[in-house]
N, C-alpha and C positions, 0 to 999 in steps of 0.2 A: 576524831581522839588526838588530843592536842601535843606533841613529841617536843621532848626539852633538849633546848641547847646550852651549854654553860660555857661562863668565862671566867677571869679574873678581874675583879676592878684594882690594876696593878699601877704601880711607878716604878721604874728602876733607876736606882743610884749607883754609879759606876765607881766603886775606889780607885782606878789608872786605867788609862789604856792602853798603858805601854804590856808589848805581852814581846816572850823572847820566841816566838813561832811565827813564820811568815808564811802562814796558807795564802795561795794566790787568790783565793777569791774574796781574801778579808777586806769590809768596809769596816772595819771596827780598832783593828789596833796602832796604835804609834809605837817606836822603835824605841828598846829600853834605855830609859834614864832620859827622854824626852817628853815625859809629861809629869805635872804636879801632881801628887797624888792626893783624894780628898781629903780635906781637915776634916774631925770632928766637929768642929762649930757651923762648917757648913751642912756637914750633914744631919745637922740640931734643925739647924733653917731651914732645911729643904724639906724637913719632916712637921715642925714647926707649921708652916707653910699648906702642908696636906691637910690638919688639922681640920674636918668635918666637911672632906672633899668626898666621902663615900668611897675612897681607897683603902681597901683593906691588906692587898700582898706590898709587900716592899722584894721585891728583886733586885738581888744584889749582885751585878753581873762585872765580872773583873777580867782584865789580861792577868795575864800568868808573870811571874816573873820566875827566872829560873830555879829548880831544886836546891841546885848547889849555888846561889847565889848568898850575898852575908847580908842581906836585904830581906831573904825571904821572911826569916820570925816577924820582923816590923810589919812585913804586907799582909802576911793573916791574924798577926793583931789587930791593924785595921780593920780590915774584914771583919774579925770575933768583937770590935766595939761597934762598929755601925751595926749588928744585928742584934749584939745587946740593946742599943740605943733605942733602935726599931720596936721592940718587944718591949724595955719602958713605956714608948709611948705611945702604944695600945695599939700597933699594927704587927700582922706576921710575915717575916723575913724567910724568902726564898732565893738560895745562895747559887749560884752558877760558876765556880774561878780556876775552870778547869781541874787537871789532874792533880790530886792531891794525898800526901803521905795516909795512913791509916790513921795514926795521933791527929794530922792535922783533919781529917774530917771527921773524927769522934768529936773533936774539938769545936768546930763549927756545927755540929749538928744540936749541940745544947742551946743554940740562942737561933737555929732554924725549924720550923716546921716542915719543914721538906727542901731538897736539896733536888742538884740536876746535874745531868752531864750527857750531852748526843753524843751515843756511839759511830755515829755519823755513816761510816764502812766497814765493813772490815776485806775490802775488797784492797788486795796485796798490793796491785799495780797506782792506785791512788800516790805508795811511798816514793814510787818514780816521776809522778807527777802532780796535783796540785799541793799535796804532802810531803813535796820532799824537802822545805825546808822546816818543819816542824814536828820536831822531835814526841812531842807528848801525842800525836796522833797516832803513834802505833796503835794499832788493832789492839794489841795482848794488854796493855796499858790501859784502854778504852774498858777491856772485861773486866780485868781486878778491879777497877774502880764499881763498877756494876756489882762483882760481889762483895764488894769489902761492904756496901752501902745496904745490902741484904744482912749482912754476918751483922752492923751495927744500929739492922733494924730504922732506917732513915726513908720514912716515903720518899719516892724519888720520879723521875722523872728524865726519861733519857727522848732519843729520838734519831730519824736517817735526815739526811743531806742531800737531795735529790738531785741528779744531773749533775754531776761534780765531777764526771769520768767514769764513775764505776759502771761495770758490767749488771745488768738489768737482772742478771741471774742473782746478781749479788744481796739484791732487796730481798728474796725470799732467806738467805743465808743471815743476814742479818737480823731481820725480823725473829729468826728459829733460835739464835744466838741468846736475842731478850727474853725470846721466851722459855727456854729452858732456864734461863736463869733467875726468873721468876717464878718458875714453879717450884723451884727450888728452895727461895727465899719469902717470896710473895708481897714485896714491897715495892715494885713497880705501880706508879701510879697510872701513868701517861706514856702513849708514847708517839709524839710529835713527827710529821714527816712533812717537811720542810722543803720543798721547790727553790732550789738553787736559782736567786732573780740577781739580773748582773746589779751592779751598781756604781757609782762613779768612782769610787776612793780605792777598787780593786787592781791589781795585777793583771788577772787575768783575760780577762776582758771576751768572757764566752758567749756565745747565747742563750744560755740557761737552761732551765729543763724544761721539755716540752708539757708543758703546764695539763694540757687535753688526757696524759697518762693518768693523772694524780687520782682520779677515781679508781684507776683500776688497781694503782698500790694500797687505795686504802680497802677494797672486798680483798688483797691478797693477805695483808695486814689482820682484817679483821678474821680472816679464816688459820690464821696462824697462832693470833696472839691469844692467850685467854680471856673468855668473858670480863674480868673483873679489873682488866686494863682498858685504860678509854682512850681514843684514837683522837688525837688533838691535831687541829688544821688551822694555821695562821694567814686571819681573813684578808689582810689587808696584798701580800703575797698571793691572791686569788682576783682578778680584775675583774672577772667576769661576772656578774650575779649570778648567774644560770649554769656557770659550773661549781659555783660555792656551793647551790642547791643539789647538785649533782654530786659532789662530795661527801656532803650531809646524806643521803639515800644512800650512799656506798659504804657508810659505816661510822662517818666523824661525828661524832657528840663533843667536843670542846673544841673553842676557840681562843685556848690560851689566856696569856693576860692582855686586855686591851689599855694600851701603854700609852701618853701623849707623844711620846717617840718611842718608834723601833732601832735600838742602839745597833743591833746587829743589819739590820736593816734601813739606813737611817732615807733611803730614797723612797722607799713606800709606806704611806699615812695611811690609816685605816679610816674606816669611815666613823663619821659621826657616830657614837652607839644608837643613837633614836634611829637613824636610816639604816643601821645594821637591825636594831632590832623590828623596825616597821618591815623591810624585806625580808623578814624570817617569817613573820606574823602572817602576811599572803603568802607563805607558802605551810599552814599549818604548826610553823615552830615557836616556843615560846622560850626567848633567850632569859637564862636565870643565873644571877650570880653567885659565883660561890667560893669557897677561901681556897689556897694554896694546900692545904691538906684536904684528901679525901674522907667520909666520916669513918670506911671501914678501914683505915689507916691511924685513925689516932690514937689505937691503944697503944700502939710501941713508943708513943712520946712521955717526957717526964714529965710531972704533976703541974710544975712552971709552965709548961708550953700548952698543956690542956685549959689549965685556967686563962690563959692568956688568947686562946682559939674560942673556946665559951663567952669569952666578953666581948670577941669581936662579932661570934654568930648574933647575939641579942645585938649588937650596933647595928650589923648586917638587915636584921629582920626589921627594925627600926626605920633604916631608912627605905625597904622598900615599902613600906608602909607610908611614908611620908612623904615620899619620890621615886613612885612606880616609874619604871622603863616603857 
């Protein structure tokens, strides 16, 4: 029996890299005021160039402008405008822009088929460690975001960042918190289990997560999380093919967005899609495209978003016929 593993054909657009947090493991951010925000003309050109490239998801990934900054409304406007533009050009946006106010989240939800925010970890010790200079990484803020997303009926992705100094006992605590919120609202599509992988731009210079523990964490997650939450792993952060297959056997079923550049982990590149598909096929898996919103969450969305989803689904079906992996 063929076992299906999914991924999203995606492209990442970054409105800005500037961020007021200073997580010591970050390979993404620049200091506030040190980046020029992406203009709509540039976003239009990128999306135009992507037409016909079998890309369905536009991941809008942004650094965070301080909630009290006078530039915050313009930042949110830019993210909204890029999402709306992507929708109008036939793509399906998924935004991760850090913690938002309730009203900000509601506004962006109108132009996104799904959204996301990593929980990372609930271990309070990290507030004296890697999150010492990261005010938006307070566990209470992250949990509030997951609850607000549920209240707003936003198909949502969250996850754990493994190996940043948290106690191993926190994996169970954090997964249980995600489970409890999902049981209340039913909106969490995926939980990413992301191993911390040292990069060339960070200040932490840690050894990274013991990648051999990843199948055990996946098994733990599969025991705790409801069955309708998919466990996602990033294949570019799992360098050993045998270990990748062990992670799938442990319960991971999705490989996330396969993108030309991993903006969060720019030192770690994805395998060519054909090579990844062949690796999985040899082990009895079929790699299938998916949309950034799962079918069992589509009923949450507006009629406009549902229409865009149906159009993209037809396009993806035609692309699969014309260009099978």
